[in-house]
N, C-alpha and C positions, 0 to 999 in steps of 0.2 A: 105287415111287419117290414118287408123289404123297403117300401116307400118311406117309412118312418126312419129307418137306418140311413137311407140316402139323404134325407132332410137334415139329419144331425151332421152328417159328413160335410155337406155343403155349408151349413152354419159354421162349423169349426174352421173350415177353409177360409170363408169370407171374413172371419174375425181376425185373421192373421194379417197384420199390416204389411203391405208390399213396399219394397224400396227399389228404386232404380236410379242409376246414375249414367249419364251420357257424357263421354269425354270426346270433345272435338278439338283437334289440333289447330291452333291458330298461330301464325307467325307474322302478323301484320307489321310489328315493330322491326322485324328483320329485313323486310322487303326494301329495295332501293327506292329512292325518290322518283326515279324514272320508270319504275314499274307501273303497269296499268292498274287502275282501281277496280274493285269488284271481287277481289279474291282474298279470303280470310287465310288461306294457306297456299304457299307456292314452294315447290322444291326447286324447279328449274324454269328458266325462260329460254326458249329457243329464239335466236335472233336471225331470221332468214337473210337479211341483207349482208351479214358477215359470216353466215353459216357457222355460227358459234352458239354456245350455251352459256348461261350464267347460273351458278349454283348458289342459291340464296343462303343456306345455312353457313357456308364458309366465305361467302362474298367473293367468289372467284369465277372468272371466265374460264370456259373450257373450249379450246379450239385445236384444230389440227395443225401440226407443223411437221413436215416431212413424214407424214403417215402416222405420227404419234399424237395422242391426245394430251395436251398440255393444260395444267391447272395454274392459273396466274391471276394476280390481283388486277391486272390491266389487259386490255386487248393488245395484240401485237402492233407494232408501228405501222404495218400496212393498212390498218384500220384507224389511224390517228384522226382522220376527218369524219369518222362515223358519229352521228348524233344519237345518243341513246334515248333521248326524249322523243325524237321524231320517228325513229325506226319502229317497225311493228314487232311486238313481243307475243310469243305463243307460250302459254302456261302449260308445262308438262310436269305432272306429278307421278313420276315413275323413277325407280332407281337407275342410275347411269344411262340416261336416254341417248347419250352420244353413241352407244353401241348400236342404236337403231338410226343412225344419222342418214343413211341412204334412204330409208323410208320417210324420215322427216323432210329431207331435202326435196323429195317429190311431192309429198302431201302438202307442204306449206310454201311451195314455189310461188303460188299466187300472191303471197304477202311480201315477196321480195320487191322492193321499190314502192310498196304501198304505204302511203302516209295518211291513211284515213283517220277517222275520229277514234282515238284510243287515249282517253284521258290519263295523265300521269298522276301518281300519288302526290307529288309536289304541289299540284294545282287543285287538289281536292279540298272541299270545305266540309267533308265528312269527318267528324271529330274522332272517329276510331283510327284515322291515319295521323293524327297529331303526335302520336308516340314515335313515328318514324324520325330518326335522327336527321336534323336539318330541315324538317318541315317548317314552312313560314309561320304556322300557328303552333309550333312545337311547345312542349311542356318544359317547365323548369326541371333541372336534374332531380331524379328520385320520384317525380310525379307520375311517370308512366306506370311504374310498378303499382302505385296506389290506385291509379285509374283502372287498371285491369283487375286488381283484387276486389274492388268494390262492385265490379260487374260480373263476378263469378269466374274469372279466369284464374287458373292455378299457376304456380311458379314455373311449370314446364311449358307454358304456352297453350294449354288445353282449356276448354270451356267446360265447366261442370254444371250441368243442369240437373237439379234435384226434383223429385216428384213432389206432389202436394203435401205429403206428410213429413217433409223435411229431409227425406232421402237417407236418413241414418238407419242403423239397425235398431230395432225395437228393444227397449230394456224393460218394458212393462210385462205384466203377467197375462196379458191378453183379455182381461175382463173390462167391460165398459160400464 
């Protein structure tokens, strides 16, 4: 009797459609042309050569000036000769990483003056970077939104992956 009851319980459980949705945050279109390829999401870049950060969502550099952290659209004049395409960028996805500057300064010291192979978005032939403003293979106005919507990205920059049964809530009565 117990086995029979267990079998019915399993049957009724397996007849219920499952739904799952995965939301992955993507901000490729917000990344700068000089950013390195290979990252679907970036909050900050740490720039070891100039001991500064770049905050992608607001498109601002974050650097120290007289002991204070400054947020500005440009690096200070003391770095006017710095080449963002050539300098090494470290991706850091944590809130306010400049609060850990002393750790980053030590940890990423080896990249100061390192001009190794770090391909910039501007030179990428990967079509997902075509939405970055100013990309040589850029899309006409309004096309980047259409590009992402047809590939499952939502209006908030997240990717929605649905399960095999469509990912929605079942509106059926559970009978097959």
